[in-house]
Structures are given as C-alpha cells and as structure tokens.
N, C-alpha and C positions, 0 to 999 in steps of 0.2 A: 613102388617096389615093396615087397614084403620083406621085412628083415627077420631072419631067424637067428638062432643062437650061434650057428656056424658063421654066418656073415658078420655078426657083431664081433665075434672072437677074432676073425681075420682082419676086420677093420681096426680093432684096437692093436692087434699085432703089427700091422703095416704102419699104422700111425706112430707107434712108439719107435719103430725102426727108422722113422724119419721120412717116409714117403709122403708126397703131396697128396692133396685131396683129389686132384685130376688123375694121378697115377692109380690111386686106390679105386676110383670110379671106373677107370678102364678095366681093372683087374676084376672088379665085382660085376661089371656090366650094367651100371646105372649112371645117373647124372652126377655131376660134381656137386650140385646143390643138394642132392639127396645125401651125399656123403657128409657134407658140411652140416646139414640139419641133424644127422644122426650123431655126429661128433659133439654138437651142442647139447643134444639131449642126454648123451652119455657123460657130459661134463669133462670131455677131454680137450685140453688146451696145450698149445706148445708154449714154452717159455718165451717171454718177450726178448727179442734180440736187442742187444745194446746198440745205440746208434753208431754208425760208422764214423761220423765226423763229430768232434767235440768242439763246438764254436766257443771261443773265448769272448765273453762280453766285456767290453771295455767301457770305462767311463768316458763321458764326453770331455774333451780338453777344456781346461779353464781358460777363459778369455781374460786377457791382460787388460787392466784398466787403461783408458786412453789418457795420455798425458798432454795432449794438445790443449793449449790455453783457449784456442778458438772454440773448442768444443765444450770446455769447462764453464764458460761464461753463460749466464742465463740470458735468454732473449727477453727484452722488456715487453715488446708488443709486436704484433704482426703488422708489417707495413705493406699496404697495397696501394697502387696507384689507380685512380680511376681513368677512364678513357680520355677525359678532358685534360688531365695533368701529364699524360704521356707526352714525350717529345716527338714531334713529327719529324719524319725523315727529311733530310736536307734535299731540296730540289736543285738539280743542275740543269744548266742550259744545254742545248744540242751541241754547241761549240765546246763546252767543257767536257761533255761526255766523249766527243771525238778525240779531244786532246788526251783524255785519260786512257782511251783505248789505244791510241798510237803510242803512248808512253809504255803501256803493258806489252804491246807487240815488240817494241824496241828492247825491252828488258828480257824477254823470253828468247829472242833470237841470237 
C-alpha cells in the first residue's frame, strides 16, 4: 500500500484516539502489519500499561535448627556388612510353619 499524507494523518489521529491497529487497518483498507510498520516508522508508541497484578515477592522462611541429639552427633564411620557377615534368615520346618499358620488363623477369626 502506498502511504500518502492523508493516510498518515488519519493513522496518527486514530492511533492517538486509542483505536487498535486492526481497527485502523480496516478503516484504511490495508493489513494490520502495514499499519504496525507505519506506526513504527512514524515513531508512534502507546504508553506501556501497568501490570494488572502486583505480585509480592516473599523471602523464603528460615529453617529452624534441629535440636535432636541424634542428628547432632557426628557419625564416626560408615558401617557396611558384607554378604558373608549378614545374618541368614532362620529356617523353619514344615511342621513349625503349619503351626504358625494355624496360630495366625486362630488370632484373626
């Protein structure tokens, strides 16, 4: 689109009246991008709108020091058991297992 003085005058008038670029483009019969480009070349800007929400930035809460004596003691060394030192599970006979099962059934009923 060719911009003549009349179009630029109308553009600045409508822009200062508060119309959007789309509304101005419809009125002038051109694209919105053409209007935005001419506004940029003319140096016309709208004032920046203040944000609608004003978030409050809070400091993170201070953590209370732990007073537990178990946590306060330093650990001397890490203790790990190898597979040979671990206790093997106790093995039960079939008769002992049946007796434990019968006892459990008796206690639940």
